[in-house]
C-alpha positions, -999 to +999 in steps of 0.1 A: +141+089-044+151+099-010+154+073+018+128+091+038+102+088+010+109+051+008+103+048+046+070+066+043+059+044+014+068+013+033+048+025+063+017+033+041+019-002+026+021-018+060-010+002+071-031-005+040-054-035+037-057-060+009-095-064+016-109-032+030-107+000+011-095+028+033-100+066+031-072+091+038-085+097+073-087+060+082-052+053+069-038+082+089-056+070+120-043+035+116-007+045+114+016+032+141+018+057+170+056+056+172+057+064+134+036+095+138+054+106+169+088+103+151+074+125+122+054+154+137+055+173+104+037+145+085+002+156+074-026+142+053-015+161+022+018+142+023-002+110+026-021+119-006+012+125-024+026+091-013-006+073-023-004+089-058+032+076-061+022+041-050-007+042-075+018+050-103+039+020-092+008-002-093+011-011-056-023+003-046-056+008-063-078+039-060-116+033-055-141+061-057-168+054-032-196+078-022-179+112-029-145+102-015-115+083-026-104+051-010-073+029-015-066-008-013-034-027-016-029-048-047-018-084-044+016-089-060+013-110-092+034-142-097+055-145-127+045-171-152+076-192-146+069-193-108+034-205-115+048-232-138+073-244-113+046-245-086+025-267-109+055-290-116+062-294-079+025-302-071+025-329-098+056-346-085+040-354-052 
């Protein structure tokens, strides 16, 4: 993967919400202004490609709502051993 693709994925993940599903247009409008000014060739089709990549990596979830697709960021899962250590620490106190 190119470094530029990684930067674009990171920016999309910063923009997406955990709680509110967002359409392509809403994501594009919520981007940081300096990000869009630094990449004048970035278009909505590129955003669709990045979202498909993030979906394959299971970082975002696609929701079909009223004739258009929307995306929401997925909470990272904790490993079983981190949960177990957290329970042990709580019980010590």
